[in-house]
N, C-alpha and C positions, 0 to 999 in steps of 0.2 A: 326720302321714302314717303309715299303718299298713303293715307289711310281713309277708308270708307266705312262708316258705321262702327266707329270706336268712340265711346263716350266716357268721360269722367263722370261717374255717378256721385262720388262724394270724396271729400278730403278731411283730414284731421291732423292736428299738431299737438305735441306735448313739449313744453319748454320748462326750464328751471326758473328759479327766481332771478331777478335782474341784479347783478352786482355792479355798482357804479365804478367805472374805470378810474375815476378820480381817487377812489379809496386805494387802488393798486398803485397809483402814482405816489400818493402820500406815504405808502408803506415801502416805497423803494423797489417795488416789483415791476413797474412799468415805466419805461423811459418816457418822460414828458414830451420830448421831441417826436418820438415815434407815435405817441398818442395824438399829438397835434396833426401829424401828417396823415394819419388814417381816419381820424374823426369819429371813433367809437365813443358812445356815451355810457353804455353799460354792456355787460355780457351775461348771457343766460348760463346760470350755474345750477346744476341739479344737485340735490342732497343725496340721501341714501338710495340704494337700489342700483341697478345696472342698466346699460344701454338697451339690452334686449327687452327688458321689462317695460321700458318706455315705449319701444316699438309695439309691444303687445297691447298696451293701453291705447295707443294711437290707432292700431288696426281694429280693435274692438269698437271704438267710436266710429271709425269710417264705415265699417260693415253695418253697424246699426243705422247709420244715416243713409246708407245706400239703398236699403230695402231689398237687397239682393238675397235670394234664397241661398242658404249655406250649401245646399247640394249643387248649386250652379258654379260655385267657386272651385276652379280647377287648378290654380297655381298661386303660390305666394312667392314673390321675388323680394328678397331682403338685401338692401344695399348697405354696405358697411366698409370701414377701413380698419379700425383698431379693435381692441378687445371688447367683446360684447357681454360676456357673462350669461347667466349666473355661473358660479364656480362649478366645474364638472361638466358643463355643456360645451361640447366640441363643435356643434353645428347650429349656429344661431337661427338660420332660416327655418329649420325644422322645429326649433323651440318656439319661434314666433307663430308658426302655423299651428302647432299643437295647442298652444295656450290661447290663441285668439279664435280658433275655429273648432267646431264640434264634429268635424268629419275628416275625411281623407282628402288630401290635395298634394300636388307636387310642391316641393319646397326648394327653391333655388337661391343660393347665396351669390351675390355679385359684388366683386371688388374691382373698381376701376378708379380709385382715388376720388377726387372731388367731382368726377363726372359720373359716379356710380348711380345716383338716383335717376338722372336723365337716361342713362343706359338701361335702367330697369323699366323705364316707360316704354322704350322701343321694344324691349323683350316682351313686356306684358301685352303690348298692342298686337304683336305677332300671335300670341296665344288667343287673344280675344277674337281676332279675325277668323280664327279656325273654329270658334264656338266656345261658350263658357265665359266666366268672369275671372278677373285677376285682381289680386290684392298686392299692392306695392308698398313696401315700408323702407325706411332708413332710420338709423339711430347713431348718435354720437354722445358719449359721455367721457369727458376728459379725465384721464388718470391723475392720481395725486403724486406720482413719482417726479414729475417735472412741472414747474410753474407755467401755466398757459401763456402768461404775459412775457416770459423770458425765452421760451423755446424757439420762437420765430419772430424775426423783426418785421414780418408782414402781417397777415391776417391773424386775428386773435380767435382761437377756437371757442365755439359756444357749445352748450349741451342742448340736445333736443332730438325729437323723433317726429317723423312724418308718416302719413299713410294716405293712400289713394286707392279707390276701387274703380276698375275699368270694366265696362260691359257694353253690349250692343243695344241698339234701339233708341235710347234716350239718356239724358243726363244733364248736368249743369254746364258742361262744355263738350264740344266735339273736337276730337283730335284730328287735325288736318294733315300734319306732316311731322316727321322726326328726321334727324340727321346725326350721325356720329362720324367724326373725322379722327382717325388714329394715325399717329406718326411716332412709332416706337424708337426711332433712331436716337432721340434725345434721352430716353430712359436708360441708355447704356452709359451715359457720361458719368464719370466718377469725379469727386472733388480734386482739384489740383493740389499737389503737394508743395507747400512753400519751400521746403528744403531743396527742391530741385532747381531753384532759381538763385542767381548770384546775389540779389538784394530784394528788398520789399517792393521797390518801384517796379522791377521787372515782373515780379509776381502779380502785382496789382494790374499792370498793363495787360498781361496774359489773361487774367481773370476777367477783366473788363471786355476784352476782345471776344472771349468765348460767350459771356453773358449777353452781349449785344447781338451776336449771331443767333443765339438760342431764342432771344426775345423776338427777333425778326421772324424766325421760322414759326414760332408759336402764334404771333399776331396774324400771319398769313393763313395759318390753319384755322384759326378762330373765324377769320373773315370768310374763308371758303365755306365753313360750316353754316354760318348765318346766311350767306348768299344761297346756298343749296336748299336749306330748309324753307326759306321764304319763297324761292322759286317753285318748289314742290307744292306749296300751299297757295300758289298763285296770288301772293300777297306782296305788296311793295312796302318798304320801310315806313312810308308815310301813312299806310293803312293800319299800322300797329298802334293800339291804344296804350298798352302796358308792356314794359320790358322787365322781366323777372330775372335778375342777374345775381351772380354770387355776391355774398356780403363780405368781400375780401378787403374792404377798406378803400379809402379815397386815394391813397398813394399809388395803388396798383391799377387804378382805372386807366384804360387805354383811351386816351382822349381822341386819337385819330379814328379809332373804331366808333366812338360816340359820334364824331363828326360825319363819318361816312354814312351811318345809318340813321342820323337825325335823332339820336338818343339824348334825352336830358333827364336830370334827376327827378323832375316833376312827374315823369312817366315811368319811373321805377319805384320800387318799394324800399329804397335805401333809408328813408325816414324810420322804417321799422327795423331794417337790418342793422343799423348802427346801434340799436338797443339790444341786439341778440348776439352778434358775433357770427363767425363763419362755421356752419355745420359741415365738417370736412368730408362727409360722405355725399355731399351734393344736395342736401335737403333744402337749401336756401330758396330756390324758386318755388318749391312746394309750400314752404311757409308763406311766401308772398302770394301765391294763388289762393290759399286758404284765407289769408287776410283780406284780399280783394272780395272774395265771395261773402265772407262773414260781415264785412262792413258795408256791403252794398255799393262798393266803389266801381263795380263793373256793370255794364248794361248788356242786354241781349244783342248779339251782333258784334260786340267788341272783339277784336283780334288781340291775342296775347302771345308773346314770345317768352319761352323759358330757355335758360341757357346754363350749361354746365361747363366747367373748365378744370381739367386735371393737369396741372402745370407740366408741360413737356411732352405729353404723349396722347391725350384724349380730350376731345372737345365735342360737346353735344348741344343740340337745340331741338325745340319743339314749337309748333304753332298750334294754338287752340282758338276756337271761336266760342264765345259764351253763348249757351243755348237756352238757359233758364236761370232764374234766381235760385239761390240755395234753398233747398226744401227743408232744411233742418233749422232749429232755433239758432239765432245769431245774437252776438253781443252788441253793445252800443257802437 
């Protein structure tokens, strides 16, 4: 999907303190072999408060940086997966809108797994194209019921919130294209029951066969998404200066995908991502974009690709062109 006159006015990020993963390994919470395979150095761990309040903080900062009139903000889109809080709040999107904005606006919650934040970008762009400004937020704060290092042998969940303001006319980056590829067939799969097999070897063989098939389907959907979003932006892979990908660890990197599109770690923000962990609502590329803008690592004219990946059923991409340096104060 191509876009004309949709700009990123500002971004903002709220993260927790960095918890060294070596501490989790030493405490027996994190398998050292898994840690070695994925390459995380630390994980963003937030203290008191809830995910929705982190989103409110990020939204307030992004709105202030954008210089957009509050009266022009017509929609808030909040991307999330798990519990947001505070206690008693049933609709987090309305809470974020009400706490971050001193007027009325549409408030939409969007849940599409780890592709939620990229999906919110496409939805926000639709609104901006019709007039007005949009505020996009995402937030994740891991619950204390289950240890984040033990729940999944893949990506380690990090705590954080992101915000972005979209509007017409001008901004730090121009949105060229977005693409969402959905394949819900895999979302219907349920775990295999080991009791239905004669022995463990038969179970493992069946499980491997199904996982290989699923991974092949997912890889092709991901590639189709990237091909489409680049084509709509009239951009070749060689024209992309920065690839903002999910921070889901080194073990899960699709090396064939990297090779096809000429991606290497030096053109990603993995150096930052390995210190944060994976924001499961899909905020990773928004963290990466904010980092590039605030460190001055991008130049006017640079093409940037953002990618979301919700394992099994939704994949998203966006192409941006940097239009101006960040107008807000930045760190070193």
